[in-house]
TIZALUM-806653 format. One record per residue: x, y negated, z of N, C-alpha, C in turn; residue in three letters; residue number from 0. Coordinates in steps of 0.02 Angstrom, whole numbers, plus 50000, padded with zeros to 5 digits. Example, Ala and Ser with C-alpha at 12.3 -4.5 7.8 and 13.67 -1.06 7.14 Angstrom:
! TIZALUM-806653
nx, ny, nz, cax, cay, caz, cx, cy, cz, res, n
50660, 50284, 50390, 50615, 50225, 50390, 50660, 50165, 50390, ALA, 0 .
50642, 50112, 50354, 50684, 50053, 50357, 50645, 49998, 50394, SER, 1 .
END
This chain:
! TIZALUM-806653
nx, ny, nz, cax, cay, caz, cx, cy, cz, res, n
53150, 41415, 57586, 53218, 41437, 57575, 53229, 41507, 57604, MET, 0 .
53195, 41520, 57662, 53201, 41586, 57692, 53175, 41640, 57646, LYS, 1 .
53120, 41624, 57611, 53091, 41673, 57566, 53138, 41688, 57508, ARG, 2 .
53171, 41638, 57482, 53217, 41647, 57426, 53277, 41689, 57448, LEU, 3 .
53303, 41678, 57506, 53359, 41717, 57532, 53338, 41789, 57543, ALA, 4 .
53278, 41801, 57570, 53253, 41869, 57582, 53242, 41905, 57516, LEU, 5 .
53213, 41870, 57467, 53201, 41900, 57402, 53267, 41916, 57367, LEU, 6 .
53317, 41873, 57372, 53382, 41884, 57342, 53417, 41944, 57374, THR, 7 .
53414, 41951, 57440, 53447, 42007, 57474, 53412, 42073, 57458, SER, 8 .
53346, 42074, 57452, 53310, 42135, 57434, 53326, 42156, 57363, LEU, 9 .
53333, 42107, 57319, 53349, 42122, 57249, 53419, 42153, 57244, THR, 10 .
53466, 42129, 57283, 53534, 42157, 57282, 53536, 42227, 57310, LEU, 11 .
53496, 42242, 57360, 53494, 42309, 57390, 53460, 42359, 57345, LEU, 12 .
53415, 42341, 57304, 53377, 42386, 57261, 53403, 42386, 57190, ALA, 13 .
53469, 42384, 57181, 53498, 42386, 57114, 53486, 42454, 57082, ALA, 14 .
53479, 42458, 57016, 53465, 42522, 56982, 53523, 42571, 56990, PRO, 15 .
53507, 42636, 56994, 53558, 42688, 57000, 53585, 42706, 56931, ALA, 16 .
53650, 42718, 56928, 53682, 42739, 56865, 53706, 42810, 56874, HIS, 17 .
53684, 42857, 56831, 53705, 42928, 56835, 53716, 42954, 56764, ALA, 18 .
53766, 42998, 56758, 53779, 43031, 56694, 53754, 43102, 56699, GLU, 19 .
53719, 43124, 56649, 53695, 43193, 56646, 53726, 43225, 56584, ILE, 20 .
53760, 43281, 56596, 53791, 43318, 56541, 53759, 43387, 56539, THR, 21 .
53736, 43406, 56480, 53705, 43471, 56470, 53745, 43508, 56417, HIS, 22 .
53769, 43569, 56433, 53809, 43608, 56386, 53777, 43676, 56375, ARG, 23 .
53780, 43698, 56314, 53760, 43767, 56297, 53818, 43796, 56257, ILE, 24 .
53847, 43849, 56283, 53901, 43884, 56249, 53879, 43956, 56238, GLN, 25 .
53885, 43979, 56178, 53866, 44048, 56163, 53919, 44081, 56119, SER, 26 .
53928, 44146, 56129, 53977, 44182, 56088, 53959, 44255, 56086, SER, 27 .
53978, 44286, 56031, 53972, 44358, 56023, 54038, 44383, 55995, ILE, 28 .
54063, 44436, 56024, 54125, 44467, 56000, 54110, 44538, 55980, SER, 29 .
54127, 44555, 55918, 54118, 44623, 55892, 54186, 44650, 55872, LEU, 30 .
54202, 44711, 55892, 54267, 44739, 55873, 54260, 44814, 55858, SER, 31 .
54303, 44836, 55814, 54307, 44906, 55794, 54379, 44928, 55804, VAL, 32 .
54389, 44982, 55843, 54457, 45007, 55855, 54489, 45031, 55791, ASP, 33 .
54553, 45016, 55783, 54591, 45040, 55725, 54620, 45109, 55738, GLY, 34 .
54634, 45145, 55686, 54667, 45210, 55693, 54740, 45200, 55712, ALA, 35 .
54768, 45248, 55747, 54838, 45242, 55768, 54870, 45311, 55769, ALA, 36 .
54935, 45311, 55756, 54973, 45373, 55760, 55043, 45357, 55784, SER, 37 .
55067, 45397, 55831, 55136, 45389, 55855, 55169, 45457, 55849, ALA, 38 .
55226, 45460, 55815, 55261, 45522, 55804, 55334, 45514, 55825, ALA, 39 .
55358, 45564, 55861, 55427, 45562, 55886, 55461, 45627, 55868, LYS, 40 .
55520, 45622, 55838, 55558, 45682, 55820, 55584, 45717, 55882, ARG, 41 .
55588, 45783, 55878, 55621, 45820, 55932, 55683, 45853, 55902, ILE, 42 .
55732, 45862, 55944, 55795, 45891, 55921, 55795, 45967, 55928, GLY, 43 .
55842, 45999, 55894, 55850, 46071, 55899, 55888, 46088, 55963, SER, 44 .
55867, 46142, 55995, 55903, 46165, 56055, 55912, 46240, 56052, THR, 45 .
55968, 46262, 56080, 55983, 46334, 56084, 56013, 46346, 56152, TYR, 46 .
55989, 46396, 56187, 56015, 46412, 56253, 56019, 46488, 56261, ALA, 47 .
56071, 46511, 56293, 56079, 46582, 56307, 56108, 46589, 56377, VAL, 48 .
56084, 46638, 56414, 56112, 46652, 56481, 56102, 46725, 56497, SER, 49 .
56142, 46750, 56542, 56135, 46819, 56562, 56193, 46842, 56604, GLY, 50 .
56189, 46904, 56629, 56245, 46934, 56664, 56252, 47007, 56641, ASN, 51 .
56314, 47032, 56644, 56331, 47098, 56618, 56316, 47103, 56543, ASN, 52 .
56329, 47047, 56507, 56318, 47043, 56435, 56383, 47021, 56402, ILE, 53 .
56398, 47050, 56345, 56457, 47032, 56306, 56434, 47007, 56238, THR, 54 .
56465, 46952, 56217, 56450, 46924, 56151, 56489, 46963, 56099, LEU, 55 .
56452, 46995, 56051, 56485, 47033, 55999, 56501, 46989, 55938, ASP, 56 .
56452, 46948, 55917, 56465, 46901, 55862, 56427, 46837, 55877, SER, 57 .
56460, 46781, 55866, 56432, 46715, 55883, 56374, 46698, 55837, ALA, 58 .
56328, 46662, 55865, 56270, 46636, 55828, 56256, 46567, 55855, GLY, 59 .
56195, 46547, 55854, 56175, 46483, 55882, 56149, 46436, 55829, GLY, 60 .
56158, 46373, 55842, 56134, 46322, 55796, 56176, 46321, 55733, LEU, 61 .
56144, 46310, 55677, 56179, 46307, 55614, 56212, 46239, 55604, GLY, 62 .
56232, 46226, 55545, 56267, 46164, 55528, 56217, 46107, 55521, THR, 63 .
56233, 46051, 55549, 56191, 45992, 55544, 56200, 45960, 55476, LEU, 64 .
56145, 45955, 55439, 56145, 45923, 55374, 56102, 45861, 55379, THR, 65 .
56126, 45803, 55356, 56086, 45742, 55362, 56017, 45750, 55332, PRO, 66 .
55966, 45731, 55370, 55898, 45733, 55345, 55863, 45799, 55352, GLY, 67 .
55895, 45850, 55379, 55862, 45914, 55387, 55871, 45940, 55457, SER, 68 .
55832, 45990, 55476, 55839, 46022, 55541, 55900, 46067, 55538, ALA, 69 .
55927, 46085, 55596, 55991, 46119, 55597, 55988, 46194, 55580, VAL, 70 .
55934, 46227, 55594, 55930, 46298, 55580, 55962, 46339, 55636, GLY, 71 .
55955, 46405, 55632, 55976, 46449, 55686, 56007, 46512, 55656, PHE, 72 .
56062, 46533, 55685, 56093, 46596, 55666, 56092, 46641, 55728, THR, 73 .
56060, 46699, 55724, 56058, 46742, 55783, 56127, 46769, 55801, PRO, 74 .
56138, 46778, 55866, 56200, 46807, 55891, 56189, 46881, 55906, ALA, 75 .
56242, 46916, 55914, 56238, 46987, 55931, 56271, 46998, 55999, SER, 76 .
56236, 47033, 56045, 56259, 47044, 56113, 56254, 47119, 56129, TYR, 77 .
56294, 47141, 56178, 56288, 47209, 56203, 56298, 47208, 56278, SER, 78 .
56275, 47262, 56311, 56283, 47268, 56384, 56356, 47284, 56398, VAL, 79 .
56387, 47248, 56444, 56458, 47256, 56459, 56471, 47324, 56492, THR, 80 .
56434, 47340, 56545, 56442, 47403, 56580, 56376, 47442, 56574, THR, 81 .
56373, 47490, 56528, 56311, 47527, 56519, 56291, 47561, 56585, PRO, 82 .
56226, 47560, 56598, 56199, 47590, 56659, 56192, 47541, 56716, GLY, 83 .
56229, 47486, 56715, 56222, 47435, 56767, 56166, 47387, 56748, ASP, 84 .
56140, 47352, 56799, 56087, 47303, 56786, 56114, 47246, 56743, ALA, 85 .
56072, 47218, 56702, 56091, 47160, 56662, 56029, 47115, 56654, PHE, 86 .
56043, 47053, 56636, 55989, 47006, 56618, 56012, 46968, 56557, SER, 87 .
55963, 46948, 56517, 55980, 46912, 56456, 55921, 46868, 56437, PHE, 88 .
55936, 46805, 56423, 55885, 46758, 56400, 55915, 46717, 56343, THR, 89 .
55876, 46711, 56289, 55898, 46671, 56231, 55837, 46632, 56208, GLU, 90 .
55846, 46566, 56196, 55790, 46526, 56171, 55815, 46478, 56117, SER, 91 .
55770, 46463, 56071, 55786, 46417, 56016, 55724, 46376, 56000, PHE, 92 .
55733, 46312, 55992, 55680, 46267, 55969, 55707, 46232, 55907, ILE, 93 .
55671, 46241, 55852, 55690, 46209, 55789, 55668, 46137, 55790, GLU, 94 .
55714, 46091, 55783, 55698, 46020, 55783, 55668, 45998, 55717, GLY, 95 .
55647, 45935, 55716, 55616, 45907, 55657, 55668, 45883, 55607, ASP, 96 .
55654, 45896, 55543, 55694, 45865, 55490, 55673, 45792, 55486, ALA, 97 .
55714, 45750, 55456, 55697, 45680, 55447, 55637, 45675, 55399, THR, 98 .
55582, 45645, 55421, 55524, 45641, 55377, 55534, 45588, 55323, PRO, 99 .
55497, 45594, 55270, 55499, 45541, 55219, 55464, 45480, 55246, SER, 100 .
55480, 45423, 55219, 55450, 45360, 55242, 55375, 45360, 55227, ALA, 101 .
55336, 45330, 55272, 55264, 45324, 55258, 55252, 45265, 55212, THR, 102 .
55201, 45270, 55172, 55183, 45215, 55127, 55113, 45192, 55142, THR, 103 .
55100, 45130, 55126, 55034, 45101, 55138, 55001, 45088, 55070, ILE, 104 .
54940, 45115, 55062, 54902, 45106, 55001, 54834, 45076, 55020, VAL, 105 .
54817, 45019, 54992, 54755, 44984, 55007, 54745, 44973, 55082, ASN, 106 .
54799, 44955, 55117, 54795, 44940, 55188, 54794, 44999, 55234, GLY, 107 .
54804, 45060, 55208, 54802, 45120, 55250, 54861, 45165, 55235, ALA, 108 .
54883, 45201, 55286, 54936, 45250, 55277, 54902, 45313, 55251, VAL, 109 .
54923, 45337, 55193, 54889, 45394, 55161, 54908, 45461, 55190, THR, 110 .
54967, 45467, 55219, 54988, 45530, 55249, 55029, 45514, 55311, ALA, 111 .
55008, 45541, 55368, 55044, 45528, 55430, 55097, 45582, 55441, LEU, 112 .
55154, 45563, 55470, 55205, 45613, 55483, 55183, 45658, 55540, PRO, 113 .
55196, 45722, 55534, 55183, 45771, 55586, 55250, 45794, 55612, MET, 114 .
55266, 45773, 55673, 55330, 45790, 55703, 55318, 45829, 55767, LEU, 115 .
55371, 45847, 55801, 55366, 45888, 55861, 55324, 45858, 55917, GLY, 116 .
55321, 45791, 55920, 55282, 45757, 55972, 55240, 45704, 55936, ASP, 117 .
55177, 45721, 55919, 55134, 45677, 55880, 55068, 45666, 55915, THR, 118 .
55046, 45603, 55920, 54981, 45586, 55947, 54945, 45544, 55895, THR, 119 .
54885, 45564, 55875, 54847, 45528, 55825, 54778, 45513, 55853, THR, 120 .
54756, 45450, 55845, 54690, 45429, 55868, 54649, 45405, 55809, THR, 121 .
54588, 45431, 55803, 54545, 45410, 55748, 54521, 45339, 55760, ALA, 122 .
54509, 45303, 55707, 54484, 45235, 55711, 54409, 45235, 55724, GLY, 123 .
54384, 45177, 55743, 54312, 45170, 55755, 54273, 45166, 55691, GLY, 124 .
54207, 45172, 55698, 54162, 45168, 55641, 54110, 45114, 55657, TYR, 125 .
54109, 45062, 55617, 54065, 45005, 55631, 53992, 45024, 55631, ALA, 126 .
53971, 45067, 55586, 53900, 45085, 55584, 53856, 45024, 55578, GLY, 127 .
53807, 45017, 55624, 53760, 44961, 55623, 53781, 44904, 55669, ALA, 128 .
53844, 44902, 55690, 53868, 44852, 55737, 53851, 44782, 55713, LEU, 129 .
53815, 44744, 55756, 53795, 44676, 55738, 53777, 44637, 55801, ALA, 130 .
53776, 44572, 55796, 53756, 44530, 55852, 53735, 44461, 55829, GLY, 131 .
53683, 44434, 55860, 53660, 44367, 55845, 53638, 44332, 55909, THR, 132 .
53642, 44265, 55909, 53615, 44225, 55963, 53573, 44170, 55930, ILE, 133 .
53509, 44167, 55949, 53464, 44116, 55920, 53476, 44048, 55953, SER, 134 .
53447, 43996, 55926, 53455, 43929, 55954, 53423, 43924, 56023, THR, 135 .
53377, 43968, 56039, 53346, 43968, 56106, 53388, 44006, 56157, SER, 136 .
53442, 44038, 56133, 53486, 44076, 56178, 53470, 44149, 56182, GLY, 137 .
53419, 44172, 56144, 53402, 44243, 56144, 53457, 44281, 56107, ALA, 138 .
53479, 44335, 56137, 53535, 44373, 56110, 53511, 44441, 56086, MET, 139 .
53537, 44462, 56028, 53522, 44529, 56001, 53588, 44561, 55983, THR, 140 .
53601, 44619, 56013, 53662, 44657, 55998, 53641, 44727, 55977, ILE, 141 .
53668, 44749, 55919, 53653, 44816, 55894, 53716, 44859, 55901, THR, 142 .
53708, 44916, 55933, 53765, 44961, 55945, 53793, 44986, 55879, ALA, 143 .
53858, 44996, 55879, 53892, 45024, 55821, 53907, 45097, 55833, GLY, 144 .
53952, 45124, 55793, 53973, 45193, 55800, 54027, 45200, 55853, GLY, 145 .
54059, 45258, 55854, 54112, 45272, 55902, 54170, 45222, 55893, ALA, 146 .
54201, 45203, 55948, 54259, 45158, 55945, 54241, 45086, 55931, GLY, 147 .
54180, 45064, 55950, 54161, 44994, 55940, 54145, 44962, 56007, THR, 148 .
54150, 44895, 56008, 54134, 44856, 56068, 54096, 44794, 56046, THR, 149 .
54041, 44778, 56082, 54003, 44717, 56069, 53992, 44682, 56135, ALA, 150 .
54009, 44618, 56138, 54000, 44578, 56199, 53967, 44513, 56180, THR, 151 .
53914, 44495, 56215, 53879, 44432, 56203, 53875, 44391, 56267, GLY, 152 .
53874, 44324, 56258, 53874, 44281, 56317, 53841, 44215, 56299, GLN, 153 .
53797, 44191, 56343, 53767, 44124, 56337, 53776, 44090, 56404, VAL, 154 .
53807, 44031, 56405, 53818, 43994, 56466, 53783, 43927, 56460, VAL, 155 .
53737, 43913, 56507, 53701, 43850, 56510, 53726, 43813, 56572, LEU, 156 .
53743, 43750, 56565, 53765, 43711, 56624, 53737, 43640, 56619, SER, 157 .
53719, 43615, 56678, 53697, 43545, 56684, 53739, 43514, 56738, ILE, 158 .
53767, 43456, 56723, 53811, 43421, 56770, 53784, 43350, 56779, GLU, 159 .
53775, 43331, 56842, 53751, 43264, 56857, 53805, 43229, 56897, VAL, 160 .
53828, 43172, 56872, 53879, 43132, 56908, 53846, 43071, 56937, ASP, 161 .
END
């Protein structure tokens, strides 16, 4: 009976282990080509005059505001108030932008960009030979593209034992 009890207790102590094993392989490649962009902002017309010992003979300045067009400029006429005395005179004019025509899209592209007083234009990328592959063994091949391209590849292997 002692042997049976000893054998039973050893059998209970040596029970099989249960474990879960999880193996994951995640792979990805991201290829991108920058798009072209343009930002244009209209500037307004400005006119400024300043000075001392100056007399306005005939008025000038900004012209009449017409919807959709720039205002224009009419020169003024000035003379020295007291001849022989010191004088200073400054006059400046900036012609603002007329209202541009609306841009149109043809085949997914803007055919003509507006050129205004404050314009920033960025060229789009060129894909060239841009490519990427990941084989079933995890080997990665990335081929560089032209200007304005990005290629990112990633392979993540993980083993988890619970």
